[in-house]
Legacy VTK file of the C-alpha trace (Angstrom):
# vtk DataFile Version 3.0
C-alpha trace
ASCII
DATASET POLYDATA
POINTS 245 float
35.996 2.168 -26.482
33.309 0.276 -26.911
30.072 0.788 -24.195
28.076 -2.006 -24.006
24.127 -2.538 -22.480
23.524 -4.950 -20.115
20.793 -7.632 -20.899
18.049 -7.832 -18.503
16.863 -11.363 -19.924
17.211 -12.898 -23.062
16.224 -16.089 -25.171
18.967 -17.847 -27.361
17.498 -20.742 -30.223
14.033 -20.583 -28.159
11.476 -22.896 -29.393
8.038 -24.062 -27.607
5.692 -26.315 -29.145
1.831 -27.773 -28.140
0.730 -30.557 -29.140
2.127 -33.546 -31.270
1.907 -35.331 -34.415
0.639 -33.338 -37.440
-1.472 -30.905 -34.573
1.653 -29.416 -32.782
1.885 -25.902 -33.147
5.143 -24.300 -32.752
4.440 -20.919 -30.495
8.295 -20.084 -30.018
10.615 -20.485 -33.774
13.948 -20.673 -32.741
13.999 -17.061 -31.427
16.661 -14.957 -30.055
15.968 -11.542 -28.537
18.016 -9.606 -26.051
16.013 -7.228 -23.644
18.057 -4.404 -22.610
18.413 -3.309 -18.769
16.791 -0.047 -17.821
14.502 -0.186 -21.506
10.466 -0.218 -21.759
10.192 -3.080 -24.447
6.853 -3.694 -26.456
5.768 -6.859 -27.332
3.528 -7.330 -29.951
2.141 -8.828 -32.812
-0.806 -10.867 -33.942
-3.613 -13.503 -31.988
-0.931 -16.963 -32.144
2.660 -14.655 -33.644
4.263 -16.329 -29.737
4.467 -12.691 -27.644
2.601 -14.537 -24.475
4.241 -17.607 -24.966
7.489 -15.771 -24.867
7.226 -13.337 -22.270
5.164 -16.430 -19.680
9.091 -18.348 -20.580
10.767 -15.531 -20.062
9.854 -15.024 -16.794
10.029 -19.072 -16.466
6.212 -19.425 -16.003
6.432 -21.904 -18.813
10.075 -23.900 -20.379
11.299 -24.401 -23.813
11.172 -27.131 -25.761
14.899 -26.327 -26.725
16.909 -22.860 -26.150
18.076 -21.288 -23.361
16.600 -17.861 -21.772
18.701 -16.261 -19.173
17.723 -13.423 -16.588
20.976 -11.527 -15.880
23.821 -14.431 -16.463
21.455 -17.135 -14.577
20.216 -19.917 -16.803
16.901 -20.212 -15.733
16.122 -23.763 -17.235
19.471 -24.884 -15.479
17.429 -24.341 -12.018
15.911 -26.293 -9.939
11.727 -26.182 -9.231
12.654 -24.639 -5.710
15.540 -21.759 -7.046
13.640 -20.905 -10.062
10.248 -19.742 -7.542
12.723 -17.974 -5.804
14.274 -15.699 -9.053
10.294 -14.813 -9.754
10.395 -13.790 -6.503
13.125 -12.149 -5.921
14.444 -10.644 -8.943
11.257 -10.652 -11.379
8.034 -8.282 -10.866
4.987 -8.822 -12.889
1.568 -6.676 -13.620
-1.117 -8.834 -15.568
-4.718 -7.463 -16.578
-6.081 -8.947 -14.247
-4.380 -7.055 -11.357
-4.188 -10.523 -9.393
-4.245 -8.595 -6.054
-5.207 -9.869 -2.757
-9.086 -8.984 -2.496
-9.139 -8.960 1.918
-5.430 -7.078 2.197
-5.254 -3.235 1.425
-3.337 -1.865 -1.075
-0.452 -1.201 1.296
-0.499 -4.947 2.513
-1.009 -5.960 -1.303
1.830 -3.513 -2.606
4.216 -5.304 0.348
2.963 -9.368 -0.022
5.588 -10.407 -2.003
8.749 -9.330 0.356
6.209 -10.712 3.980
6.247 -13.981 2.175
9.657 -13.572 1.390
10.701 -12.397 4.934
11.809 -9.493 3.204
10.967 -5.707 3.285
12.243 -3.188 0.546
13.893 -0.090 2.105
10.771 2.016 3.957
12.486 5.488 1.990
11.841 3.622 -1.560
8.580 2.204 -0.621
7.131 5.246 -0.241
8.881 6.772 -3.562
6.833 3.674 -5.137
3.981 4.921 -3.652
4.100 8.126 -4.118
5.054 7.670 -7.737
1.415 5.591 -8.067
-0.555 8.436 -6.320
-1.541 6.088 -4.170
-0.612 7.688 -0.378
-3.755 8.839 0.754
-5.726 5.094 -0.611
-3.219 2.956 1.153
-5.797 1.185 4.045
-8.718 0.568 1.211
-9.102 -2.706 -0.190
-9.247 -3.555 -3.756
-13.047 -3.215 -3.700
-12.550 -0.062 -2.331
-10.714 0.892 -5.445
-11.693 1.904 -9.238
-9.727 -0.706 -11.705
-6.979 2.131 -11.985
-6.030 2.136 -8.623
-6.288 -1.261 -8.819
-3.331 -1.718 -11.483
-1.935 1.178 -9.742
-1.499 -1.091 -6.561
-0.410 -4.348 -8.774
2.115 -1.986 -10.287
3.710 -0.433 -7.865
3.776 -4.265 -5.615
5.958 -5.314 -8.253
8.241 -2.295 -8.189
8.094 -2.609 -4.313
10.560 -5.605 -5.031
13.302 -3.157 -6.447
13.256 -6.236 -9.004
15.909 -6.715 -11.816
12.619 -6.953 -14.450
9.045 -6.578 -14.352
7.173 -8.536 -16.928
3.797 -6.792 -18.129
0.683 -9.174 -19.800
-1.888 -6.985 -21.197
-1.830 -4.335 -18.365
-4.221 -1.873 -19.045
-6.718 -4.183 -21.222
-9.425 -3.820 -18.330
-8.927 0.338 -18.192
-10.237 2.301 -20.108
-8.519 4.381 -22.259
-7.199 8.007 -20.018
-7.018 5.486 -16.827
-5.016 3.176 -19.471
-2.370 5.904 -20.038
-2.045 7.682 -17.083
-0.939 3.335 -15.761
1.616 3.216 -18.793
3.204 7.167 -18.337
3.830 5.755 -14.885
5.645 2.584 -16.362
7.279 4.761 -18.520
8.235 7.280 -15.566
9.496 4.639 -13.513
12.116 3.190 -16.548
13.235 6.633 -16.584
13.500 8.018 -13.544
13.933 4.970 -11.197
16.123 2.308 -13.697
13.371 -0.036 -13.690
13.234 -2.511 -16.734
9.787 -3.009 -17.910
9.137 -6.061 -20.843
5.079 -5.500 -21.936
2.835 -7.647 -24.198
0.253 -5.505 -25.543
-1.553 -5.650 -29.180
-2.262 -1.502 -28.385
-0.299 0.717 -30.761
-1.125 3.171 -28.539
0.497 1.473 -25.269
3.724 0.327 -26.780
4.302 4.262 -27.739
4.942 4.007 -24.058
7.839 1.492 -25.210
11.879 2.730 -25.517
11.602 -0.274 -28.152
9.500 -2.518 -29.818
9.942 -6.132 -31.208
7.206 -7.822 -33.586
6.521 -11.550 -33.744
5.043 -13.711 -35.892
4.620 -17.248 -36.355
7.124 -17.003 -33.608
9.683 -15.591 -34.713
10.928 -11.385 -34.656
10.151 -10.211 -37.727
10.628 -6.253 -37.144
12.061 -4.095 -34.656
11.221 0.013 -33.969
12.970 2.187 -31.607
11.471 5.068 -29.626
8.114 4.854 -32.720
5.120 6.693 -32.840
1.928 4.848 -32.324
1.109 5.561 -36.232
4.215 4.007 -37.290
4.006 1.252 -34.899
-0.179 0.585 -36.371
1.655 0.620 -40.218
3.780 -1.784 -39.364
1.003 -3.965 -38.117
-0.831 -3.429 -40.869
1.864 -4.360 -43.207
2.716 -7.123 -41.358
-0.417 -8.465 -41.414
-0.640 -8.120 -44.860
LINES 1 246
245 0 1 2 3 4 5 6 7 8 9 10 11 12 13 14 15 16 17 18 19 20 21 22 23 24 25 26 27 28 29 30 31 32 33 34 35 36 37 38 39 40 41 42 43 44 45 46 47 48 49 50 51 52 53 54 55 56 57 58 59 60 61 62 63 64 65 66 67 68 69 70 71 72 73 74 75 76 77 78 79 80 81 82 83 84 85 86 87 88 89 90 91 92 93 94 95 96 97 98 99 100 101 102 103 104 105 106 107 108 109 110 111 112 113 114 115 116 117 118 119 120 121 122 123 124 125 126 127 128 129 130 131 132 133 134 135 136 137 138 139 140 141 142 143 144 145 146 147 148 149 150 151 152 153 154 155 156 157 158 159 160 161 162 163 164 165 166 167 168 169 170 171 172 173 174 175 176 177 178 179 180 181 182 183 184 185 186 187 188 189 190 191 192 193 194 195 196 197 198 199 200 201 202 203 204 205 206 207 208 209 210 211 212 213 214 215 216 217 218 219 220 221 222 223 224 225 226 227 228 229 230 231 232 233 234 235 236 237 238 239 240 241 242 243 244
């Protein structure tokens, strides 16, 4: 009997170019990758390797020159702009380095904002579970300027989780945090995958951050050049060093 793992997102022969003629930059070069549901995947690579471009194209924030991107079984390249907007709102969560919170809203209002905009609300039991998991129960009435950087990122992670998305894309989510606070955020994201059946794809340059992932995919020159499963920070660092030589 063969068991298959569901795929939350995938790229097929994905190519993305910037510029033209002699100045063209090939950010993605016929890249194909499957991102499994219920898994924490880290995407790594040197500056200019294509890791952020890959995430932006997978998340429907940028478009390919050729190839396809799927969220579940949906080919997002065939969607209208409105349908793509709805897909990003209803099926994808985002966590960014810069937090991207609305300064005039409380922590609770920021968490539920995407669903309020969509006229749907997450089940109260799920919202309570998410808020409890990120340890924000006593800070819900505070605005972002009344929260520490770590607390603001907890709000951002809770906001991404609240809508029960099929997949969360995180772009350097701990880049603005000290190592202790960043570690706490990564532990939570790791637990969200294990305990809340979440799927997370994270771009990072930090081996310690990537070590929280189930799988690490390394890019260079727009292509996948290495993969590791359940690696240590040391193994990730050694792989980065080897690929950089």
